[in-house]
C-alpha positions in Angstrom: 47.7 33.1 21.8 44.3 35.0 21.5 44.5 34.6 17.7 45.1 30.9 18.1 42.2 30.5 20.6 39.9 32.4 18.2 40.5 29.7 15.6 39.6 26.8 17.9 36.5 24.7 17.0 35.2 25.1 20.6 33.9 28.2 22.4 36.2 29.6 25.1 35.1 32.0 27.8 37.0 33.3 30.9 35.1 35.0 33.8 36.3 36.5 37.0 34.8 36.0 40.5 32.3 38.9 40.1 30.9 37.3 36.9 32.6 39.7 34.5 33.6 38.2 31.2 37.3 38.8 30.7 37.6 36.9 27.4 35.3 35.3 24.7 36.8 33.8 21.6 35.4 34.3 18.1 33.9 30.7 18.0 31.5 31.3 20.9 30.3 34.5 19.3 29.6 32.6 16.0 27.9 29.7 17.9 25.5 32.0 19.8 25.3 35.0 17.6 25.8 37.3 20.5 28.4 40.1 20.5 30.8 41.3 23.3 28.6 44.4 23.7 25.6 42.3 24.4 27.3 39.8 26.8 29.6 41.5 29.3 28.7 39.6 32.4 27.4 36.2 33.4 24.0 37.8 34.2 23.8 39.2 30.7 24.5 35.6 29.4 21.6 34.2 31.5 19.2 36.8 30.3 20.0 36.3 26.7 20.4 32.5 26.7 17.3 32.0 28.9 14.6 34.6 28.1 12.1 32.6 30.2 12.6 33.5 33.9 11.9 29.9 35.1 14.4 28.4 32.7 16.9 31.0 33.7 16.4 30.2 37.4 16.8 26.5 36.8 20.0 27.0 34.7 21.6 29.1 37.5 20.6 26.5 40.1 22.3 23.7 38.0 25.5 25.8 37.6 25.7 26.5 41.3 25.2 22.9 42.2 27.9 21.8 39.7 30.4 24.3 41.2 29.7 23.2 44.8 29.9 19.5 44.0 32.9 19.8 41.5 30.8 18.5 38.6 32.8 19.7 35.6 30.5 19.5 32.7 26.8 19.7 31.8 24.6 20.1 28.7 22.3 23.1 28.5 19.7 24.0 25.9 20.1 27.7 25.2 18.4 30.4 23.0 20.7 32.0 20.3 20.5 35.5 19.0 18.6 34.2 16.0 15.8 32.9 18.3 16.4 29.2 17.7 17.7 26.6 20.2 21.0 24.9 20.5 22.5 22.3 22.8 25.9 23.3 24.3 28.1 21.1 26.5 29.8 23.4 29.1 33.0 22.2 30.8 34.2 24.2 33.8 37.6 24.6 35.3 39.0 26.9 38.0 42.0 29.2 37.1 44.3 31.2 39.3 42.8 34.1 41.3 39.4 32.5 41.3 38.8 32.9 37.5 36.6 30.4 35.7 37.3 28.8 32.3 34.4 27.6 30.2 35.0 25.3 27.3 31.8 25.1 25.2 31.0 22.5 22.5 28.0 22.8 20.2 26.4 19.3 20.3 23.1 20.3 18.7 23.7 18.1 15.7 24.5 15.1 17.9 21.4 15.7 20.0 19.3 16.1 16.9 20.7 12.8 15.5 20.0 11.1 18.8 16.4 12.4 18.8 15.9 11.3 15.2 17.2 7.9 16.0 14.9 7.7 19.0 11.9 8.8 16.8 12.9 6.2 14.2 13.1 3.5 16.8 9.6 4.5 18.1 8.2 4.4 14.6 9.9 1.1 13.8 8.6 -0.4 17.1 5.1 0.8 16.4 5.2 -0.6 12.8 6.8 -3.8 14.0 4.2 -4.3 16.8 1.1 -3.1 15.0 1.9 -4.2 11.4 -0.9 -5.9 9.4 1.9 -8.3 8.2 3.5 -10.9 10.3 7.2 -9.8 10.9 10.0 -11.9 12.4 13.6 -11.0 12.9 16.3 -13.7 12.3 20.0 -13.9 12.9 22.4 -15.1 10.2 21.7 -18.7 11.3 18.0 -18.3 10.8 17.2 -18.3 14.5 14.2 -16.2 15.6 15.3 -13.2 17.6 11.8 -11.5 17.7 8.4 -11.6 16.1 5.4 -9.3 16.2 1.8 -10.1 17.3 0.6 -10.7 13.7 3.3 -13.3 13.2 2.0 -15.1 16.3 -1.6 -14.8 15.1 -0.8 -16.2 11.6 1.1 -19.2 12.9 -1.0 -19.6 16.1 2.1 -19.6 18.4 3.4 -17.6 21.3 6.9 -16.2 22.1 7.8 -19.2 24.2 7.4 -21.4 21.1 9.8 -19.5 18.9 12.3 -17.5 20.8 15.9 -18.4 19.7 14.5 -21.4 17.7 15.5 -22.2 14.1 12.7 -20.7 12.0 11.9 -23.9 10.1 11.4 -25.8 13.4 8.7 -23.3 14.3 6.8 -22.9 11.1 5.7 -25.9 9.1 6.2 -25.4 5.3 3.8 -27.3 3.1 6.3 -27.5 0.2 8.6 -30.2 -1.3 11.7 -30.7 0.8 14.0 -30.2 -2.2 12.3 -26.9 -3.0 12.7 -25.7 0.6 16.5 -26.4 0.5 16.8 -24.7 -2.8 14.9 -21.6 -1.6 16.9 -21.5 1.7 20.1 -21.4 -0.4 18.7 -18.7 -2.6 17.8 -16.6 0.5 21.3 -17.1 2.0 22.9 -15.9 -1.2 20.6 -13.0 -2.1 19.8 -9.7 -0.3 16.1 -9.8 -1.3 13.7 -12.7 -1.8 9.9 -12.8 -2.4 7.5 -15.6 -3.2 4.2 -17.2 -2.4 4.5 -20.0 0.2 2.2 -22.6 1.7 2.3 -23.3 5.4 0.6 -26.0 7.4 -0.9 -24.5 10.6 -2.8 -26.8 12.9 -3.8 -29.1 10.1 -4.9 -26.1 7.9 -3.2 -24.9 4.8 -2.4 -21.2 4.8 -1.2 -19.3 1.7 1.2 -16.4 2.4 3.2 -13.9 0.5 6.7 -13.9 2.0 9.2 -11.1 1.6 12.8 -11.6 3.0 15.6 -9.1 3.1 18.8 -8.7 5.2 21.0 -5.9 6.6 24.4 -5.8 8.0 24.6 -5.6 11.8 27.5 -5.2 14.2 26.1 -7.4 17.0 24.7 -10.3 14.8 26.8 -9.8 11.7 23.7 -10.1 9.6 20.0 -9.5 10.4 17.2 -11.1 8.3 13.8 -9.6 8.2 10.9 -11.7 7.2 7.5 -10.2 6.3 4.6 -12.6 6.0 1.2 -11.5 4.5 -1.6 -14.1 5.0 -3.5 -14.3 1.7 -5.4 -17.5 2.5 -8.9 -15.8 2.2 -7.9 -14.1 -1.0 -6.6 -17.4 -2.4 -9.9 -19.1 -1.4 -11.9 -16.4 -3.2 -9.7 -16.8 -6.3 -10.3 -20.5 -6.3 -14.0 -20.0 -5.8 -14.1 -17.4 -8.5 -12.2 -19.8 -10.8 -14.8 -22.6 -10.1 -17.7 -20.2 -10.7 -16.1 -19.0 -13.9 -15.6 -22.6 -15.1 -19.2 -23.5 -14.2 -20.4 -20.4 -16.0 -18.4 -21.2 -19.1 -19.8 -24.7 -19.1 -23.3 -23.3 -18.8 -22.7 -20.8 -21.6 -21.2 -23.5 -23.8 -23.9 -26.1 -23.0 -26.8 -23.6 -23.3 -25.4 -22.2 -26.5 -25.5 -18.7 -25.1 -23.8 -15.8 -27.0 -22.0 -13.2 -24.9 -21.1 -9.7 -25.9 -19.1 -7.2 -23.8 -19.2 -3.6 -24.9 -16.6 -1.0 -23.7 -18.6 2.1 -24.6 -15.8 4.7 -24.1 -13.3 2.8 -26.2 -16.0 1.8 -28.7 -14.9 -1.9 -28.6 -17.1 -5.0 -28.3 -16.0 -8.5 -27.6 -18.2 -11.3 -29.0 -17.7 -14.9 -27.8 -17.5 -17.8 -30.2 -21.1 -18.9 -29.4 -22.4 -15.4 -30.5 -20.6 -15.9 -33.8 -21.5 -19.5 -34.2 -25.2 -18.8 -33.6 -25.2 -16.8 -36.9 -22.9 -19.2 -38.8 -19.8 -17.1 -38.4 -16.3 -17.6 -36.9 -15.2 -14.9 -34.3 -12.4 -13.9 -36.6 -14.9 -12.9 -39.3 -16.6 -10.3 -37.1 -15.5 -6.8 -36.4 -15.2 -5.6 -32.8 -17.6 -2.7 -33.0 -21.3 -2.0 -32.6 -21.8 -1.7 -36.3 -21.1 -5.4 -36.7 -24.3 -6.1 -34.8 -26.3 -3.2 -36.2 -25.7 -4.2 -39.8 -27.1 -7.7 -39.0 -30.4 -6.4 -37.3 -33.5 -6.7 -39.4 -34.6 -3.3 -40.8 -38.0 -3.6 -39.2 -36.5 -4.2 -35.7 -33.6 -1.8 -35.8 -35.4 1.3 -34.4 -37.0 -0.5 -31.5 -33.7 -2.3 -30.5 -31.8 1.0 -30.5 -34.5 2.7 -28.5 -34.4 0.0 -25.8 -30.6 0.3 -25.6 -30.8 4.1 -25.3 -33.5 3.8 -22.6 -31.3 1.5 -20.5 -28.1 3.5 -21.0 -29.8 6.7 -19.9 -31.2 5.0 -16.8 -34.9 4.9 -17.9 -34.9 1.1 -17.7 -33.1 -1.2 -15.2 -32.0 -3.5 -18.0 -32.0 -3.8 -21.7 -34.3 -6.4 -23.3 -35.2 -6.8 -26.9 -36.2 -9.5 -29.3 -35.3 -9.1 -32.9 -34.1 -10.9 -36.1 -30.5 -11.1 -37.1 -29.2 -12.0 -40.5 -27.1 -15.2 -40.5 -24.1 -15.8 -42.8 -26.3 -17.9 -45.1 -28.7 -14.9 -45.6 -31.5 -16.3 -43.5 -33.2 -14.4 -40.6 -33.0 -15.8 -37.0 -34.9 -14.6 -34.0 -32.6 -13.5 -31.1 -33.5 -12.6 -27.5 -31.0 -9.9 -26.5 -30.6 -9.1 -22.7 -28.0 -6.7 -21.3 -27.0 -4.5 -18.4 -24.6 -1.6 -17.7 -22.0 -3.0 -15.2 -19.8 0.0 -14.8 -20.4 3.8 -14.9 -17.9 6.7 -14.4 -18.0 9.3 -11.7 -20.5 11.4 -13.7 -22.8 8.4 -14.2 -21.9 7.8 -17.8 -22.0 4.2 -18.9 -18.5 2.6 -19.3 -19.2 -1.1 -19.7 -22.3 -2.8 -21.1 -22.5 -6.6 -21.0 -25.2 -8.9 -22.3 -26.3 -12.3 -23.8 -27.8 -13.5 -27.1 -30.2 -16.4 -26.8 -31.4 -18.2 -29.9 -35.3 -18.2 -29.8 -35.8 -18.8 -33.5 -37.4 -22.2 -33.1 -39.6 -20.9 -30.3 -40.7 -17.9 -32.3 -41.4 -19.9 -35.5 -43.4 -22.5 -33.5 -45.5 -19.7 -31.9 -46.1 -18.1 -35.4 -47.2 -21.5 -36.7 -49.6 -22.1 -33.8 -51.0 -18.7 -34.3 -51.5 -19.3 -38.0 -53.2 -22.7 -37.4 -55.5 -21.3 -34.8 -56.8 -18.6 -37.2 -56.8 -20.5 -40.6 -58.5 -23.6 -42.0 -56.0 -26.4 -42.1 -57.1 -27.6 -45.6 -58.0 -24.4 -47.5 -55.7 -21.9 -45.7 -58.6 -19.5 -45.4 -59.5 -17.7 -42.2 -61.8 -20.0 -40.1 -65.0 -18.9 -38.4 -63.2 -18.1 -35.1 
């Protein structure tokens, strides 16, 4: 019988009326780590399992209360021989001659799971409530079970407006009806769905990224989570940026401005078509490197142009500015005003990106040269005048 009891998965202890332990099975020894030599009496047990006097006093009080009131089981947190904690469920029963039988089950794993579940629930509730995304929870019929504060803020509604309502009766989609039906079917059939959606909120259009996924649930069969990220401001900025870009492109095209974009670390330069056209080239005829430009610079202007670039790259000058002649495809020289600025530097301050423009000032320069010539020479003879 003892051999059989030793193999049970629960701990078994028998004590007499004086608190002497008459029998302890092998399982309780393995559960606690204590030996028969260490635990001979109930008092020994209390001292080992509850090293703290206050905790020991409280445990004794609970046990006495349970015996007096015929409460047959209670869970205790005890200290093992290894110094860690375990949760044991003690069940008491009276035997003949006043002996007491203790059946002890280690429920530490169950308690730990319960605590982890509680912690996860707290984390989820915090994330749900305080998320920067609007979150709503739907049943399998797309009725709203719950929604967080951000969801209410995005759609400018309160709980009384949406509780247990069909979600599409609460939020106003600004999409084609056929598209809505199609997407609803897709959501019903798939476990995961994500898209950009337009909503009409109090006569305003809001752009949102919507992510929908579902999980199996015993109570509701299927729960659907909807996360809504309001990207209206980002969308407005994108549209504004697009408009600015279009205007800039029109200005560049209309003003015949050449643009160059130099990635210094990758040694790559992009020239736009106006830059090439200004010199009589097609973009495809030009290499994407600094030598393409350098080989076209007039020999008399090359040194000064390179110095001005170096002064700006090193930080001596706020911007790069230089006027020089470039050789056109036909072999003629054309005056160019070259203006640029470093737009990106690395963490060490080294230039990464250098962007600038080419402006054709050839007519302006030649007119200035002609005016200067005429102001210093006789119109008929070509000789220097008295001035």
